[in-house]
N, C-alpha and C positions, 0 to 999 in steps of 0.2 A: 504494500500500500504506500502511496506517495505521501509526502508531507502535506500537500495541498488537500488531499482527501481527509486527513486527520483533522486539520484546522477547520474545514467546513463542517465537520460533524460536531465540533466542540461548541459552535455558536448556535443559539436557538434560531429556528426559522422565523421569517417575518410573520407568518401566520400565527405561530405560538406567541410572539410578542404582542400581536393584536389581541389574542385571547387573554393574555395576562393583563393587558391594559384595560380591556372591557370588563373582565370578570373579577379582577383583584384591585388593581391600582386605582381606577376611577371610583369604585364603591368605597374603598378604604379612605381615599382622599375626601370624598363627600361626607362620609360618616364622621371621621375624626375631625376634619376641619369644621363641619357643622356643629359638632359638640363643643368645640372651643369657641366658635363665634357665639353660640347660644350662652355658654358659660360667661364669656366676657360681657355680653349684652346685659345679662341679668345682674351682674355685679355693678355695672355702670349705673343702673337704676337705683342702687342702694349702696353708695360708696361708704357712707358712715356705718351701715350695718356690716358691710364687708370688713371695714377697719376694726370693728368690734370683734368680729370672728377671728381675724388675724391676731388681735390682742389676746383673745381667749386661748390661743394655741401656746402662749407663753414661750415662744421660741426666743424672743428678745425681751429684755426688761422694758416694759412700757414707760416707766417713770423716767428712765435714762435715755431711751431710744425711741420715743414716741414718733419722732419725725420719720423713722424708717417704716413704721407701721402705716403712717399716712401716705408716704411715698409709694409703698407697695400697693395700698388700696386704690390709689389713683392710676398707677402704672400697669399693674398686672392685667386688669381687664383689657386695656388697649393692646398689650402684647399678645394676649390670647386671641383677641379679635383679628389683629393684623396677621398673625401666624395662621389662624384658621382660614381667613379669606384667601391668603396666598396658597395654602394647601388645596383648597377647593378649586381654585383657578389652575393649579399646577404651575404656578409661577414661583421660581426659586424654591422648588419643591423640597430638595434636600435640606436647604437652610431652614425652611419653615418646619419641616419634620424634626430637625435637630432641636429647634427652639421648643417645640411641643414635647419632645422627648425629655429635654432638660427640665421643663416645667413639671412634667409628671414625676420625674425622679425626686425633685424637690418636694412636691406634694406628698409623695409616698413617705419620704423621710420625716416630714412634719407630722403626718398622720401617725406614724409609728412612734414618734416622740410623745404624742398625746396618749396613745394607747398604753405605752410602757410606764408613763408617769401617772399613777393612780390618783394623784392629788389634782390632776387637771380634768375638768369636765368642760368640753367644748363642742360646739356645733360645727359641722363641716363648712357650710356655706359655699360649697364647691360650685353650685349653680345658683348662687344668690340665695333667695328665700325659697327656691323650689328644690324639692328632694327627689332626684331621679334614682331609681333602683334601690337606694339605701335610705335609712332613716336619717334625721338631722344630726343626732349624736354621733360623734366620731367612733368608728369601730372598724373591725376587719373588713367589713363589706366595702368601705371606701377604698381600702388598700387593694383589695381584689379588683374592684372596678378600675382603678388606675393602672394596675398591672395588665389588665385586659386591654386597656387603651395603649399601653406601652408596646404591645406586640405589633399592631399595625404601624405605629410610629417608627419602630425599629425596621420593619419591612420597607417603609417608604424612604427611610434614610439609606437603606441598602440599594433598593431598586429604582428609586426616584418616582416620577409621576407617570411615566409611560407615554404611549403614543398620543393619548388624548389630553396631554398637558400643554399649557401655553409655553412651557420650557422648550418643547419640541418646535413650536411655531417661531419662537425667538432664537432658535439655533443653540440653545443651552445644553440640550441632551443629544449630542451628536453621535455617541457610541451606540450602534444598533443592538448590541448584545447585552446591554446593561451598563452598570456603573463603571467608570474608569477613574481610578485613583491616580493622581499625578502629583509630583512634588516639583515645585519650581526651584531649581538649583541656582537660579540667578546667573546672569551673564554668560560668559564663555568658560566657566570653570575656574576663574581667577579668584 
């Protein structure tokens, strides 16, 4: 067998890439991005309530670092909404999936902090005042929900937005067989 035959078999066919785009990447982008747009929107409508929820997690001392809580309460919903919209559109898909992945890891860490410290009793406020899937009180349900959302975020970081993403229309996703990791070594090796 020639080397050309081996390399052609290692790349997925164009038809399989379309199937992956339609059956996996697009639905995952819409669902995950939509969840984060919804979460950000609900928090924007109750910033003070969200600030109180952040304060309740007792990750930082509110008396010394109240400005951090206020900053997070005003910033986090916008970050969630922008990352969600970009993910839905498939524009800067990998970057928006990384932002969502990092948010989820931070949320999971904060939730575990509350669960492990029995002196803390806090409400999640993950979707503002709306409780999706889980009760308001922080528990393992929220951790599992965030881990479940971490799976498609990880997949989208790895495989990007697919053929139905605006990244493709803008020429950002040029590698037909999937992600291509490159390192800019700068200049001519000097």
